[in-house]
VOBA-1610 file (N, C-alpha, C; in pm, whole numbers, padded with zeros to 5 digits, always signed):
BEGIN
Met+00081-00121-00007Met-00013+00000+00004Met+00085+00129-00003Asp+00058+00224-00094Asp+00146+00335-00100Asp+00126+00430+00006Ile+00217+00519+00033Ile+00208+00624+00127Ile+00246+00759+00076Ala+00169+00851+00113Ala+00185+00993+00071Ala+00231+01075+00204Ile+00327+01164+00195Ile+00375+01249+00298Ile+00363+01388+00255Phe+00285+01463+00324Phe+00271+01610+00282Phe+00362+01685+00365Ala+00429+01790+00288Ala+00534+01878+00364Ala+00543+01998+00291Arg+00564+02119+00361Arg+00585+02237+00296Arg+00751+02252+00291Ala+00794+02337+00217Ala+00935+02369+00210Ala+00984+02434+00331Pro+01093+02399+00391Pro+01142+02452+00516Pro+01207+02602+00489Val+01127+02680+00459Val+01165+02831+00438Val+01156+02902+00578Ala+01261+02964+00609Ala+01271+03039+00727Ala+01166+03155+00728Gly+01074+03167+00818Gly+00972+03268+00821Gly+00841+03215+00763Glu+00846+03092+00689Glu+00714+03043+00633Glu+00682+02906+00690Ala+00774+02829+00760Ala+00757+02697+00804Ala+00747+02720+00956Lys+00638+02633+01013Lys+00622+02636+01162Lys+00597+02784+01219Thr+00510+02855+01141Thr+00512+03012+01182Thr+00454+03037+01317Arg+00372+02942+01378Arg+00320+02959+01514Arg+00436+02929+01617Leu+00548+02878+01576Leu+00654+02851+01661Leu+00771+02961+01655Ile+00751+03055+01555Ile+00851+03154+01540Ile+00883+03233+01641Pro+00770+03286+01725Pro+00799+03366+01832Pro+00880+03302+01945Leu+00870+03169+01951Leu+00948+03096+02050Leu+01082+03055+02008Leu+01104+03008+01882Leu+01216+02953+01818Leu+01299+03049+01731Gly+01225+03143+01680Gly+01288+03212+01573Gly+01274+03157+01431Pro+01268+03226+01321Pro+01246+03164+01192Pro+01337+03051+01145Glu+01455+03067+01172Glu+01569+02963+01129Glu+01540+02824+01201Arg+01532+02838+01328Arg+01512+02702+01413Arg+01375+02654+01379Ala+01276+02730+01360Ala+01151+02672+01334Ala+01148+02597+01203Ala+01219+02657+01111Ala+01228+02586+00983Ala+01317+02458+00985Ala+01431+02465+01072Ala+01513+02345+01094Ala+01440+02233+01153Leu+01334+02277+01270Leu+01254+02179+01323Leu+01180+02116+01222His+01106+02185+01141His+01016+02134+01039His+01091+02038+00947Ala+01207+02073+00902Ala+01286+01986+00816Ala+01321+01843+00884Thr+01357+01850+01018Thr+01392+01735+01084Thr+01261+01643+01100Leu+01149+01710+01121Leu+01015+01632+01139Leu+00980+01563+01009Val+01011+01637+00897Val+00989+01566+00764Val+01065+01445+00735Arg+01201+01470+00772Arg+01300+01346+00758Arg+01251+01229+00843Lys+01208+01267+00964Lys+01171+01152+01065Lys+01051+01083+01000Thr+00963+01159+00953Thr+00823+01105+00889Thr+00854+01007+00778Leu+00944+01062+00686Leu+00996+00971+00569Leu+01053+00855+00612Ala+01141+00857+00718Ala+01210+00730+00762Ala+01099+00637+00832Ser+01011+00685+00896Ser+00908+00601+00948Ser+00824+00532+00841Ala+00788+00606+00733Ala+00702+00567+00636Ala+00784+00452+00548Leu+00907+00462+00532Leu+00991+00387+00466Leu+01010+00248+00534Ala+01035+00262+00674Ala+01061+00141+00766Ala+00933+00059+00759Ala+00819+00114+00733Ala+00698+00024+00735Ala+00693-00072+00622Lys+00773-00051+00522Lys+00774-00144+00404Lys+00651-00189+00349Leu+00572-00086+00329Leu+00433-00119+00268Leu+00423-00084+00115Gly+00493-00010+00067Gly+00492+00029-00083Gly+00553+00150-00116Glu+00527+00213-00226Glu+00596+00334-00267Glu+00564+00455-00173Val+00671+00534-00138Val+00638+00648-00049Val+00666+00768-00152Thr+00571+00852-00150Thr+00589+00987-00226Thr+00580+01108-00129Leu+00676+01198-00148Leu+00677+01320-00078Leu+00615+01422-00163Trp+00488+01470-00104Trp+00421+01561-00168Trp+00443+01708-00136Cys+00505+01789-00223Cys+00574+01915-00183Cys+00474+02031-00191Ser+00507+02143-00120Ser+00434+02266-00120Ser+00524+02376-00094Pro+00512+02490-00173Pro+00426+02507-00273Pro+00459+02453-00412Asp+00584+02401-00426Asp+00629+02333-00546Asp+00745+02232-00494Ala+00817+02170-00594Ala+00938+02073-00552Ala+01053+02133-00579Arg+01066+02276-00601Arg+01195+02332-00635Arg+01291+02357-00525His+01245+02365-00397His+01349+02387-00287His+01436+02273-00272Pro+01562+02309-00252Pro+01671+02199-00250Pro+01647+02086-00140Phe+01571+02131-00037Phe+01548+02033+00061Phe+01478+01909+00008Phe+01380+01939-00086Phe+01312+01824-00143Phe+01386+01732-00222Glu+01476+01785-00295Glu+01577+01709-00382Glu+01668+01632-00294Ser+01707+01699-00175Ser+01795+01601-00083Ser+01703+01492-00025Cys+01589+01512+00004Cys+01500+01402+00050Cys+01493+01295-00046Arg+01464+01339-00185Arg+01463+01237-00288Arg+01586+01152-00294Thr+01696+01220-00286Thr+01830+01144-00292Thr+01854+01069-00170Glu+01831+01120-00060Glu+01845+01051+00071Glu+01769+00931+00100Phe+01643+00938+00076Phe+01539+00844+00101Phe+01491+00763-00013Gly+01525+00817-00130Gly+01485+00739-00259Gly+01336+00734-00283Val+01268+00862-00227Val+01114+00861-00252Val+01092+00938-00378Lys+00974+00928-00426Lys+00926+01004-00541Lys+00891+01143-00488Leu+00895+01253-00581Leu+00838+01383-00538Leu+00717+01402-00628Ala+00612+01471-00557Ala+00503+01524-00639Ala+00467+01664-00580Val+00394+01732-00656Val+00354+01871-00606Val+00199+01872-00568Gln+00180+01921-00461Gln+00046+01934-00402Gln-00035+02032-00500Val-00165+01992-00519Val-00245+02087-00605Val-00277+02216-00515Thr-00327+02318-00578Thr-00366+02439-00513Thr-00494+02432-00432Gly-00505+02508-00334Gly-00625+02501-00261Gly-00600+02492-00117Asp-00704+02476-00034Asp-00673+02447+00121Asp-00629+02303+00124Ile-00591+02274+00257Ile-00534+02145+00281Ile-00629+02025+00240Gly-00768+02052+00245Gly-00855+01942+00213Gly-00852+01931+00071Glu-00856+02028-00010Glu-00839+02010-00156Glu-00707+01936-00202Arg-00604+01981-00131Arg-00464+01932-00155Arg-00471+01768-00120Met-00539+01730-00013Met-00539+01592+00024Met-00615+01513-00076Leu-00725+01563-00103Leu-00818+01501-00203Leu-00752+01480-00346Gly-00669+01580-00378Gly-00594+01572-00502Gly-00496+01452-00496Ala-00434+01432-00380Ala-00338+01313-00368Ala-00408+01181-00379Phe-00534+01184-00312Phe-00619+01056-00320Phe-00674+01021-00469Arg-00693+01132-00539Arg-00736+01121-00673Arg-00633+01060-00760Val-00508+01113-00742Val-00387+01065-00818Val-00378+00921-00777Ala-00387+00868-00654Ala-00359+00733-00623Ala-00468+00646-00678Gly-00596+00693-00681Gly-00698+00617-00739Gly-00743+00492-00660Gly-00670+00445-00571Gly-00690+00334-00486Gly-00652+00352-00337Pro-00635+00245-00266Pro-00598+00269-00122Pro-00473+00340-00113Leu-00471+00437-00013Leu-00358+00509+00014Leu-00348+00564+00160Leu-00235+00569+00221Leu-00212+00639+00345Leu-00157+00776+00331Leu-00215+00867+00383Leu-00162+01004+00357Leu-00132+01067+00507Ala-00021+01111+00532Ala+00024+01160+00659Ala+00087+01300+00639Gly+00067+01386+00750Gly+00140+01510+00756Gly+00273+01482+00802Ser+00346+01596+00836Ser+00500+01570+00866Ser+00533+01642+01000Asp+00437+01654+01081Asp+00446+01729+01217Asp+00414+01643+01335Cys+00423+01519+01322Cys+00379+01427+01428Cys+00489+01337+01471Pro+00578+01367+01575Pro+00692+01293+01613Pro+00658+01143+01649Pro+00565+01126+01717Pro+00539+00974+01747Pro+00503+00883+01647Leu+00466+00947+01520Leu+00422+00858+01414Leu+00521+00761+01374Ser+00505+00631+01379Ser+00602+00533+01368Ser+00566+00430+01246Ala+00665+00344+01213Ala+00634+00243+01110Ala+00533+00160+01146Ser+00521+00122+01283Ser+00402+00031+01324Ser+00274+00099+01307His+00259+00232+01328His+00139+00299+01305His+00087+00294+01157Phe+00198+00302+01055Phe+00163+00293+00922Phe+00115+00140+00890Arg+00182+00043+00945Arg+00142-00081+00923Arg+00018-00115+00972Arg-00017-00068+01099Arg-00153-00100+01158Arg-00265-00032+01068Cys-00243+00083+01030Cys-00339+00159+00937Cys-00367+00095+00807Ala-00260+00039+00753Ala-00272-00052+00625Ala-00342-00166+00654Ala-00314-00234+00768Ala-00402-00345+00806Ala-00538-00327+00816Glu-00584-00216+00869Glu-00728-00174+00881Glu-00789-00150+00747Leu-00727-00094+00648Leu-00778-00086+00532Leu-00795-00226+00444Arg-00684-00301+00467Arg-00689-00428+00410Arg-00806-00515+00472Gly-00846-00490+00595Gly-00941-00545+00672Gly-01090-00517+00621Gly-01093-00403+00548Gly-01219-00369+00482Gly-01299-00246+00520Val-01234-00172+00618Val-01280-00036+00652Val-01278+00043+00538Asp-01350+00151+00515Asp-01353+00259+00426Asp-01245+00357+00456Ala-01201+00385+00569Ala-01132+00476+00610Ala-01065+00455+00744Val-00934+00504+00763Val-00866+00487+00893Val-00803+00615+00913Phe-00808+00658+01052Phe-00747+00789+01091Phe-00656+00768+01216Leu-00555+00856+01239Leu-00483+00858+01346Leu-00517+01006+01401Pro-00612+01024+01493Pro-00658+01141+01546Pro-00531+01206+01628Thr-00520+01336+01651Thr-00433+01401+01724Thr-00501+01461+01846Glu-00422+01495+01955Glu-00487+01544+02081Glu-00546+01674+02059Asp-00504+01762+01958Asp-00565+01887+01943Asp-00678+01899+01858Gly-00731+01774+01826Gly-00867+01762+01742Gly-00848+01749+01604Gly-00730+01742+01547Gly-00721+01713+01410Gly-00679+01563+01383Tyr-00609+01540+01280Tyr-00549+01399+01257Tyr-00416+01406+01202Ala-00338+01315+01229Ala-00197+01298+01169Ala-00199+01222+01034Leu-00291+01131+01017Leu-00292+01031+00908Leu-00441+00995+00870Val-00464+01007+00748Val-00586+00947+00688Val-00555+00837+00593Gly-00618+00728+00594Gly-00618+00629+00496Gly-00759+00608+00431Leu-00764+00592+00301Leu-00886+00574+00244Leu-00869+00456+00128Gln-00983+00392+00109Gln-00985+00296+00004Gln-00973+00355-00142Gly-01035+00488-00143Gly-01031+00561-00270Gly-01085+00709-00216Pro-01076+00808-00329Pro-01115+00938-00289Pro-01256+00958-00237Leu-01274+01031-00129Leu-01392+01051-00069Leu-01410+01202-00052Ala-01454+01272-00164Ala-01462+01420-00163Ala-01533+01474-00043Ser-01641+01403+00015Ser-01718+01461+00119Ser-01645+01487+00260Leu-01522+01428+00261Leu-01445+01444+00392Leu-01364+01555+00393Phe-01346+01624+00266Phe-01238+01731+00268Phe-01303+01871+00228Ala-01429+01875+00182Ala-01482+02008+00141Ala-01549+02078+00255Gly-01510+02215+00273Gly-01583+02291+00369Gly-01554+02265+00506Val-01437+02186+00544Val-01401+02168+00670Val-01316+02282+00735Glu-01346+02307+00866Glu-01271+02424+00923Glu-01137+02374+00981Trp-01038+02378+00874Trp-00906+02320+00890Trp-00839+02400+01002Gly-00750+02334+01077Gly-00675+02410+01181Gly-00751+02423+01304Thr-00868+02375+01321Thr-00936+02399+01446Thr-00944+02267+01530Glu-00997+02263+01646Glu-00999+02147+01723Glu-01136+02059+01679Arg-01209+02113+01584Arg-01332+02042+01546Arg-01298+01959+01414Val-01189+01948+01366Val-01161+01872+01238Val-01210+01726+01249Met-01141+01654+01350Met-01182+01512+01349Met-01322+01489+01398Glu-01381+01579+01477Glu-01517+01564+01515Glu-01607+01575+01398Glu-01585+01686+01314Glu-01655+01707+01191Glu-01646+01581+01098Thr-01515+01535+01084Thr-01490+01426+00993Thr-01570+01294+01035Arg-01568+01278+01170Arg-01656+01164+01218Arg-01800+01189+01187Ala-01852+01301+01205Ala-01989+01336+01174Ala-02023+01297+01015Arg-01930+01344+00925Arg-01952+01310+00786Arg-01938+01178+00754Leu-01858+01091+00824Leu-01847+00944+00801Leu-01986+00868+00832Arg-02031+00917+00961Arg-02155+00855+01003Arg-02276+00878+00904Ala-02264+01013+00854Ala-02386+01051+00780Ala-02389+00977+00645Ser-02258+00945+00593Ser-02248+00879+00465Ser-02255+00732+00480Gly-02257+00674+00602Gly-02263+00516+00625Gly-02117+00456+00593His-02023+00534+00611His-01880+00476+00587His-01825+00412+00713Glu-01766+00302+00705Glu-01701+00235+00821Glu-01552+00290+00835Trp-01524+00313+00957Trp-01388+00371+00967Trp-01327+00314+01109Ser-01192+00326+01119Ser-01137+00298+01253Ser-01034+00411+01294Glu-00996+00407+01421Glu-00905+00500+01472Glu-00806+00416+01566Pro-00697+00364+01507Pro-00612+00264+01588Pro-00548+00327+01699Ala-00514+00463+01693Ala-00441+00529+01787Ala-00462+00678+01793Glu-00433+00738+01900Glu-00437+00886+01915Glu-00300+00941+01926Leu-00250+01033+01861Leu-00108+01078+01871Leu-00113+01221+01902Trp+00001+01284+01893Trp+00021+01428+01922Trp+00110+01492+01821Asp+00092+01620+01790Asp+00179+01680+01692Asp+00246+01807+01746Val+00318+01867+01661Val+00402+01986+01721Val+00350+02113+01632Asp+00257+02185+01687Asp+00196+02300+01630Asp+00221+02429+01706Arg+00208+02412+01844Arg+00214+02510+01939Arg+00336+02518+02029Pro+00369+02633+02077Pro+00481+02656+02166Pro+00496+02542+02273Glu+00374+02512+02327Glu+00376+02427+02447Glu+00411+02278+02403Asp+00403+02256+02274Asp+00449+02117+02221Asp+00595+02100+02204Val+00670+02216+02216Val+00816+02203+02194Val+00890+02129+02312Ala+00853+02162+02426Ala+00923+02106+02551Ala+00884+01948+02547Arg+00763+01921+02510Arg+00725+01776+02506Arg+00801+01705+02398Leu+00839+01773+02293Leu+00913+01711+02186Leu+01046+01679+02232Val+01120+01768+02306Val+01239+01742+02355Val+01245+01629+02452Ala+01154+01621+02547Ala+01133+01521+02639Ala+01109+01374+02562His+01041+01387+02448His+01012+01253+02378His+01134+01202+02320Glu+01215+01266+02263Glu+01350+01209+02200Glu+01453+01314+02224Pro+01503+01332+02342Pro+01605+01438+02360Pro+01741+01419+02276Gln+01770+01292+02245Gln+01893+01285+02166Gln+01881+01329+02035Thr+01745+01353+01979Thr+01723+01410+01847Thr+01715+01561+01849Trp+01650+01605+01949Trp+01595+01733+01951Trp+01670+01841+02013Thr+01765+01805+02105Thr+01824+01907+02184Thr+01935+01988+02108Glu+01979+01914+01991Glu+02071+02009+01914Glu+02006+02107+01841Ile+01881+02088+01790Ile+01801+02178+01716Ile+01740+02280+01826Leu+01709+02234+01943Leu+01631+02332+02012Leu+01707+02331+02157Pro+01826+02377+02160Pro+01906+02374+02281Pro+01848+02443+02407Arg+01770+02540+02366Arg+01709+02612+02489Arg+01611+02524+02576Phe+01580+02414+02521Phe+01478+02325+02594Phe+01551+02209+02633Gly+01681+02197+02619Gly+01750+02078+02654Gly+01786+02065+02790
//
């Protein structure tokens, strides 16, 4: 089963903007780049199928080429629009079963990818890994479901709740094998360092 990883270019001042007041633009971008690499490593370690890094706003940033070389992944460019439109675009390209994950969830592991793939192979229409802040770190679908992505209040604590309501209304069966946490807010940074101090203290020495 193929895996899609979504990532923005790690441009200082444009990546992890909510963390810039805490970390500064350069370290926020460095944090983002490290999170992307960690996510790619986990996706590849799952050994499920082809892994594609879906780039935004395009694939021209040198970081993306370095990921292609380092990890041997394919590169694709996210379509324009909000995150829902961009995710739907990736599922439409896949045409069949696909796991799609963001790149800001440190605990997302190879075992999570494998478990989600097993859920889809078991017959559910969709699988999600919700996050503690009300969103989700991963969505897996048997095929494109436009109703899950249009008109959602992205970036709020209601994303997963609204998604569940849409799944119930449409009669789709889904599973949620685990709840994870991601790094979006300043309070997440100290938790990140505590989670893997050997990885993060060099990037985030203030919190080591």
